C-alpha positions as CSV (number, residue, x, y, z in Angstrom):
1,M,-21.0,26.3,9.3
2,H,-18.4,23.6,9.5
3,Q,-18.9,21.2,12.4
4,T,-15.7,20.0,14.1
5,Y,-15.1,16.9,16.1
6,P,-12.2,17.5,18.6
7,Q,-11.9,13.8,19.4
8,L,-11.0,13.0,15.8
9,S,-7.8,14.4,14.3
10,A,-8.2,15.0,10.5
11,Q,-6.1,14.7,7.5
12,L,-6.5,17.5,5.0
13,L,-6.1,16.9,1.3
14,W,-5.0,20.0,-0.6
15,M,-4.6,20.9,-4.2
16,G,-2.8,24.2,-4.5
17,E,-4.7,26.6,-2.2
18,K,-8.0,24.7,-2.4
19,M,-9.0,22.2,0.2
20,L,-10.5,19.1,-1.4
21,K,-11.9,17.3,1.6
22,T,-11.3,16.5,5.2
23,V,-11.0,12.8,6.2
24,P,-11.0,11.8,9.9
25,S,-7.7,10.1,10.7
26,S,-9.6,7.0,11.9
27,M,-10.7,6.5,8.3
28,T,-7.4,7.1,6.5
29,Q,-6.0,4.2,4.6
30,T,-3.4,2.1,6.5
31,N,-3.7,-0.8,4.1
32,K,-1.7,0.6,1.2
33,C,1.4,0.0,-0.9
34,H,4.5,1.4,0.8
35,R,5.9,2.3,-2.6
36,C,3.0,4.0,-4.5
37,G,0.1,4.3,-2.1
38,A,-2.3,2.1,-4.0
39,T,-4.9,0.5,-1.9
40,S,-5.4,-2.8,-3.7
41,Y,-3.4,-5.8,-5.0
42,K,-4.3,-9.0,-6.9
43,P,-3.1,-12.6,-6.9
44,V,-0.4,-13.6,-9.3
45,I,-1.6,-16.4,-11.5
46,K,1.1,-18.8,-13.0
47,R,1.1,-22.1,-14.8
48,D,2.0,-25.1,-12.7
49,E,3.9,-28.2,-13.9
50,S,0.9,-29.6,-15.6
51,G,0.1,-26.4,-17.5
52,T,-2.9,-25.4,-15.3
53,M,-3.2,-21.7,-14.4
54,K,-3.3,-21.4,-10.6
55,P,-2.6,-18.7,-7.9
56,S,1.2,-18.8,-7.2
57,G,0.9,-17.6,-3.6
58,E,2.3,-14.3,-4.6
59,H,0.4,-11.0,-5.0
60,Q,1.0,-7.9,-7.2
61,C,0.2,-4.2,-6.5
62,V,-2.3,-3.0,-9.1
63,A,-0.5,0.3,-9.6
64,C,3.3,-0.1,-9.4
65,K,3.3,-3.9,-10.1
66,L,5.4,-4.8,-7.0
67,V,5.3,-8.6,-6.5
68,F,5.3,-9.8,-2.9
69,S,4.4,-12.9,-1.0
70,N,3.7,-11.3,2.4
71,I,1.2,-8.5,3.0
72,D,3.7,-6.8,5.3
73,E,6.1,-6.5,2.4
74,W,3.5,-4.6,0.5
75,R,2.5,-2.3,3.4
76,N,6.0,-1.7,5.0
77,G,8.6,-2.7,2.4
78,P,11.0,-5.6,2.4
79,A,12.4,-6.7,5.8
80,A,16.0,-5.6,6.4
81,K,18.6,-8.4,6.5
82,D,20.9,-8.5,9.5
83,D,19.3,-5.4,11.0
84,T,20.6,-3.3,8.1
85,P,18.4,-0.3,7.2
86,V,16.7,-0.6,3.8
87,T,17.5,2.3,1.5
88,R,15.2,3.6,-1.3
89,S,17.6,2.3,-3.9
90,E,16.9,-1.3,-2.7
91,V,13.2,-0.9,-3.1
92,K,12.5,-1.2,-6.8
């Protein structure tokens, strides 16, 4: 018998008519790419003026290759300029 926990809401993952698993919402991923949903990123390594390979201060999503300098850009998308809403066509 399936045990339920009323204090935890759950997110159900479905494939067609078959339920794959139930994940408590407290465990769902909030640290993910706003564009593709990937849950990891890596530092961008570039050559400096002397030719040494070093972290550039930017990061790149491992799935969609989005390059960003602020983690909030990766999670939420680019900040709107002058309070103008960001459209999907601007996020590439």
